N, C-alpha and C positions, 0 to 999 in steps of 0.2 A: 709288452704293450706296444702297439703300433704308434708311429709318430703322429698319425692323424687323431688318435684317441687321447693324446696327452692332455693332462689337466694343467692349467697355467701355474707356473711356479709362484709360490707365496713370496711376498716381498721380504727381502732380508732386513733385519733390524739394523739401525744405525749403531755401529760399534766404534768407539773412539780409540780402543787399544790398537797398537801396531799390528799389521798383517805379518804373520810368521810364515804361513804356507799359502802360496798361490798356485793353483793348477788351472791351466787354461786349455780348453778344447782338446783334451787327451783322446787319442785314438789308437786302437790296436786291433789288428785282424789276424786270424789264423786261417790262412787259405781263404775260402769264401765266407768264413764266419767272422762277422764284425763283433768282437767281444766288447769293445768300448767304442762308442760312436760320438765323441765330443763332450766328455765330462769336464765341467769346470766347477771349482769350489775354492773358497778361501777359509782359512782358520786364523783367528786373531790370538794374540797373547792372552793367556788365561782362559781361553775358550775351549770347551769340549764339544766336538762336532761328531755326531753320530751318523754313520753310513749304514743304512738298512736296505736290504734287498733279498729277493729269493736266491736260492742256489742257481748259479749260471747267469746272474744279473750283471756281472762284471766287477764285483767288489774286489776280489783278490787280484785281478789284473790291474785295476786302478791303483790299489795299494802298492803293488810291485813296481809300477811305473813311477809313482811318487817317491818311493825309496831309492830309485835308480837301480833296482835289481833286474828290471826288464826294459829293454829298448822299446820305445814307442814309435808308432808310425807317424804321429803328428802331435802338435801341441807343445806346451812348455810347462815346466815346474820350477818354481823359485822358492828358496828358503831364505827369509830375510833379504830378499832381493837378489840372492846369488843363484844362478842356474844349477839345477840338479839333473844329472844324466848318469848313464851307466859308468862312465869314466871319471866322474867328478868325485874323487876319493875324499879330498879335503872338505868339500861342501857337505858330503853325506855324513860327516862326523857330527853334524848338528842334529841328526835323526836317531832316535832310539826305537828299534823295531822289536815288538814282542809277538812272535808268531803263535798261531793256534797250537801247533805241535810243540811239546816241551823241548827246550834247547839247553839242557843241563846234563852234567855228568853224574850218573847215579852212584858211582863208586867214590866220589869226592864229597866232602862236607860242604855245607852252604858257604862257609868262609873260603874254602879252597876254590869252589866254583867262582865266587866273586873275585878272588885274587887272580885267577887264571884269565877270566874275561877282562878284568881291569888292565892287565898287562897287554892284552890284545888292543885295548883302546889307547895304549901308550902311557898308562899311569904307572908310576914307580914310587918306591920309598914312602915317605910320610903322606903325600897326597893320596896314594893308593890305600894305605891303612886307614886314613880318615874317611874316605868314601865308602870303604867296606863297612866300617862301623856305622856310618850314617844310614846306609841302605839296609843293613840288618835291622836297625831300629825302626826305620820307616815301614818295612815289610813285616814287622813283628816276629822276627826270627832270631833275635839276639840270644835268647836262652837255649836255642837249638843250633847255634852257629857251628858247633864242632861235631854235630851228628851227620853221618852219611845221609845223602838225600834219598837213597833208596829206602830209608826208614821213615821218610816223611809221608804225610797224608797227601792226597791229590791237591787239596787246597794250599798246603804249604809249598808244594812244588810249583804251583801256579804263581804264588807270591814271589818265590825266588826267581822264577822266569821273568816276572815284571822287574824285579830288582836289578837283574843283569842289564836290562834295557835302560836303566836309570843311572848306571854307574858313572858315565861320562857327562852327566848333567846336560842332556840334549835340549835343544830348543823345541823340538817337536817329538812327541811320543805317539807311535802308532801301535794300537792294541787290537789284535785280530782274535775275536772270540775268547777273551781272557778268562772267562769263568766256566767254560765247558767242562762238565763232568765233576764239578766240585759240590760239596755239601752246602746247605744254606748258610751255616755259620761262617765258613770260609769265604763263601761268595760275598757275604755282607762285609767281611773284613777287607776283601779286595776292592769292593766298590768304595768303601770309606777311604782307602789309600788313594784311589784314583781321584776322588773328589778333592782330597787334600792337595794333590799335585796341581789341580786346576786352580785352587785358591792361591797357590804359590806363584802362579803366573805361567805355568807350562801350557803350551798348546797341545791338544790331544785329539787324535783321530781315532774313533772307537767304532768297531763293528761288533754286532751282537745278534743273537737269535732270540733274545729275551726283551720283549717290549718294555717291561717294567724297568729294566736297566737303562734303556734310552730315556724313558720318562724321568728317571731319577737323576741321571748324570748329565745329560746333554743340553747345552745351551741352544744349539741349533741342530737340525736333523735334515739330511738329504736322503730321499728315497730313490734308489736306483733300480731300474728294470730295463732289460733289453739293451744294456750298455749305455743308457741315458739317465741323467738325473731328471726324474719326472715331476718332482716337487721338492721344495726346500724351504725351511723357515723354522721359527720357534714352534713348540708344541701347540701353542694357542693358534698360531697362523695356519698350521697344517690342519688342525681339527676344523677350522673355519671353512676349509675347502669341501668338506663333506656336507656341510649345512646341517639340516635337521635329520639326516639319516642315522638310524640306529642299527646295532647288531643284535640279532636274535639267534640264540643257539638252542636248537631242539635236540634233546637226547632221545634217540629212537632205537627200536629193534625191528628187524625185518629188512626190507629193500631200501637201504639208506640212499643209494644213488637215485632210485626211482622217486623216492620222496622229495629229494632235492629238485628233480626235474619238474615235479608237480608244483612244488612251492614257487619255483621260478616264474610260473604263470600267474601268480596272484598279483593284482594291481598294486603298484607301489614298490614291488620288489626290484631292486637294482641287480642283485646277484645272489645266487644260492649255490653253496658248495658242500659236497659230502666228504667228511673226514672220519674214518673209523665208524663210530656209532653216533656221530653228530652231524646235523644239518646246520651249517652256519649261513645266516641270511643277512644281507644288507638291505634295509627297507626304510622307506619314509614313514614316519609316524608309527612306530612299532606297536604302541598300545592300541591304536585303532585297528591295525592290520592283524593283530595276534590271533583272534578267533578264526579268521580265514586261513591263516598260515597253518594252524593246527589241523583244521578240517582237511586241507590239501595234503598235508603230510600223512594223515591217517588213512588216506586212500590206499597206501601201500606199506605202511609201517605203523607201529604202535609208539605213541609219544609218551616217554617216561619222565621227562623233565623239560623245563623251560627256563631260559635265562635271558634277560633283556639287558643290554649294555648301552648306555648313552654314548654319544660320539667320543672317541678317544683315538690315540695313535693307531691302535689295532684296526679301528674302522677305516682310518685313512689308508693304511697299508692294504687292507682288503679291497677297498674301493679302487686303488690305483693299480694293483698287481693281480687282483683276482684270487689271491691266496692269503691265508692268515700267516703271520710271520713264523709262528711256532711250527707250522706245517711244512716250512721250507728247510728245516734242519735236517741234516743227513743222519 
């Protein structure tokens, strides 16, 4: 999204809890490509902050700079007021990072994995044993603690991955797509565990390609596109940015892209996108425009189904980035 087309940022809520993470004006370029162009955000104690954006929007680069894994070209990051940078080893101990790719040893048991990573965090003796026991309970893996992790389901491996990031009781937990590729039951267990961490006062930065996860977990959400935070606020504040615009999804067969082009010309349509066999439309007053939308689509395709969605985070994301969040997953 161009800087000229930016939507005003929603006002942030008044939060009385202490600020754990403060990132100010983060910038990073790769040659002529500006991956991150001035990202600023804060996360408070006990708050879960969702960072949503299309692939290539700058999410991973932003997270890497916050963790001190990637040197930044400009800006600053503080954790409880202490600067975080690539060389700030002691300060980075307050961060737990759970990457999208699994970081566990498949030939070790869950307990052995936790003990190994616990030692890397500097834990020894009784404190290590206590934390391993607590993390196994928190992730629901106590009964499988002595099983090799290559025998685990994908969901169990994900839970262990999160547990490793919690061992040293960090002030800030960064979760990058933690439910990718897991079954619904395991996914629900992971989300419940994350929600419990927030209630215990942990600050959480959460990225996901599942809008319902952001709606369920996140106290505030930042939408990043083109290396910029183009909107930020609570779910209610973000939805207010869209106003009375609705999403209409037409399931069609035939020339889907052609149908999207024709639909885009209907009065009141803000945007129309073709994805697989669906034309996704952002439109003012969907119920009034629906007959014209169907007539326009049927000029080049057959309409097999219609779904009207009132304004929600998906509508906000589509409005700001031009894409549905689920269509940005790799």
